[in-house]
N, C-alpha and C positions, 0 to 999 in steps of 0.2 A: 895735673894742670895747675899752673901758678895763678894765684888770685890777682886780679888787676890791682895796680898800685893806686892808693887813695891819694888824691891831690890835696894840696893845702886848702883851696876853696871848699872842697867837699868836707874836709874835717871841720872847718869853721861853720859851714852851713848846718852840718849834722849836729854839732854841739848847740848851735842856736835853737834848732828845732827841739832838741832834747830838753833844753832849759825851759822853753816855752811850754812843753808838755808837762814837765815837772810841776809847774806853777799851778796846774789844775788837776793833776793826777791824784785821785783819792788813794791814800796809803796810810797805814798805821805806823810807818817807819820814817825816819829822817834820811832821805836819799840824796846823793850827790851824783851829778853826771860825770862819768869817767871819760877816758880818752876814746874817741871813735875808732873802730876797727872794722876790718872786712867782715861782713855778715856771715856767720856760720850756724850750723844747726845746734851746736853745743854751747852757745853763749849762755843760755838758761833753759834747762829742760823741765823744770817744775812749774806749777801754776797753770794759768790759762792765757791764751793769746787772742787778741782781737785785731783783725786786719781789714783795711779798706783802701780802695783806689781813690785818687783825686785827679782833677783836671782843671785847667784854667791857665793862670800865669805860669804854672808848672804842671807837668804830668808825671804821675808816679804812683807808688804804693807805700803805705805806712803800716807798720806792725807795732803794737804795744803788747808786751808780755808782762803780766802782773803776777805777783806772788800769790800763793794759796791763801794767805791771810785775808786779802781783799775778796777773793772768791768765796771764802767761808763766811765773811762778814755779810756779804750780799745774800747768801742763802739763809742766814740765821737772823736777818733783820727782824725787829719786833713788828714791822709792818708787813711781814711776809717775804717770800723770796723775790729779790729784785733782779733786774736785768743787767748782766755784766756789760753788754754792748752800750747801754745807755750810760752806765757809770764811767766808762772809759772814753766815750765819744768826745767829750770836751778836750781830752788830751790829744786824741787823734787830730781833731780840728786845729788845735793850737800848733801842733808840729807841722801840719801841711801848710798852714797859713804863714809859716816862717818864710815861704818862698813866694808870697804874694797872694792876691785873691784867688781862691780855688773853690771848687765844689767837691765835697766829699761824699762818696757813695755810702750807703748803709753798711755798717761794720758787720763782720762775720766772725763768730767765735770758733777758734780752732785749737788743737793741741799745739803747744809751743814748737815742738820739733817739726810738725807739718808746715806751720806758717813760716818759720825761719828757713826751712829747706826750700820752699817755693821762692822766697825772696832772695836767698843766697844764689839761686840759679840765674838771677838777673845780673847783668854787667854792672860793676861798680856799686853793688849794694853795700850799705854801711850800717853798722850797729853801734849804738851807744849804751854801754852797760850803766845801769843806775844802781849804785852800790851803797851799802851801809857798812862802815868799818872795814872796807876792803872786800866785802862779800857781795856778790851780785844778787840783788833782790828783784829787779825788774829790768826790762830792756826796751829801748826804742830802736827800731830798725827802719831804714828807708831805702828805696830804690827809685831814682828819677830817670826820665828819658827825654832829653839829656839833662845832666846836672847844670844848673845855672853857673855862669862864669863870673857873675858880679860879686862885689864885696858884700857879705851879709850884713855889714854894719849899715848899709844903705836901706835895709828893709825896715818894716814897721814894727818888728818885734824888739822890744827892749831887752837887752841881754843883762843877766845878773853876773856878778863877779864870780870867776871860777872858784869853786870850792864852797860857795854859799849854799846853805842848806835850808830846807823848809821846816817849819815847826811841825812837831808830831801831831797827827790828827788820828784820833782813835774813836771807836764806837760809832754812834750815829753821825758824828761830825764828818767822818770820811765819806758819808753817803749823801750829804746835804744837797749836792747839785744833781742828783739822779732824778730824772723826770718819771712820774708815776701817774697811772690812770686813776682818776677819782670819779666816782659815780654816786648818784643819789637814788634811793629806793623808797617808794611810797608804801609798799607792802608786797605780800606774796600770797599765792594760793596754789593748790594742787588740782589738776584736772586730768581726767582720763584721755586717752588718745581719741576716743569717740567724741568727747566734748570739745576737744581742740579742733577736730575736723569739722565740727558743726558750727564753728564760729562764722559769723557773717557781719558785714558792716552794720553798725548800730547795736550789736550785742553788747551787753554789760557784763564785765568780769568782776565779781565781788572779791575784794582783797581781805586779808586777815587783820585789817587795822581800821579802827573807827575814824570817822571824819574828824579832822582837826588834830589827830595824833601826830607826833613829830615824825619826820622822815629820817631815814638812816643815811649816813654818809659813809661810803666804803672806799678803801684804798686797796687795790689788788684783790677785791672781794672780801676784805676784812673790815669789820665794823670799827670805826674810830671815833664817831661822833653822831649826835642826833640834833635835829633842828627843825625850824618851821619854814615852810615854803613861802617865798616872797617873790615879787616881780621887780626886776631891775632893768630899766630901759627896755621894756617889752620882752625881756628874757626871764626865765625862771631862775631863781637862786635859792640858796639855803642859808638862813640865819642860824648860826650855831647856838644851841641852848645847853648842850651837855657834851662834855668830852668823856668818852668811854675808856676806862682804864684797861690796860692789857689783861686779857683773861676774863673780864667782866662781860664780854659779848656772848659768852657761852651760858650765862646765867638766865 
């Protein structure tokens, strides 16, 4: 079966979407958007893929395949293992919004071959290789139903010059836009199942911390700071008094 021909407007729109995604895609490499091609399962087989559907001014699906370097950086972050979907979502949103105002569904992590195979089965699916020195390091793939026929230059996404590259971002810098859950903890205690079942409204649970002691600030369950409880506009808050060095939380 012959793959459908990719039209000029599709090529231009796909490149615009890829360049928009590149501007916010966390990566430790300097990547350049290549020429759009028909989506296939073998564009990039390594790494991890995140796919999401969108609807609004345009309806379709977008897939971002990132290299193993980003997946490893997220797993080995000093703040604990971070979510790949959250890290890649800004790039998914930027690509989808190249077609106008849209609503993006929550992303789903897949193996690259599975995600690209599902997309390639759709009519006129397009992939844009993101390469470094001619080697494909990431991929943006799109399938729209139908593809818009207007000039992408009329959209709201500012295009960068072809061949323009992004500065190298490594270490924590590549993770700075990832959203994380932050919680405060006043103290802990241990109770038997019998004690837990006997709790009633008005019961007092004694914690392992004296009154006035600092509260713990945790990110993904890992202690990063301590502080004192304050009230800000009728809401509780934490005034940071100490930053906990990595590894010191075990002391």
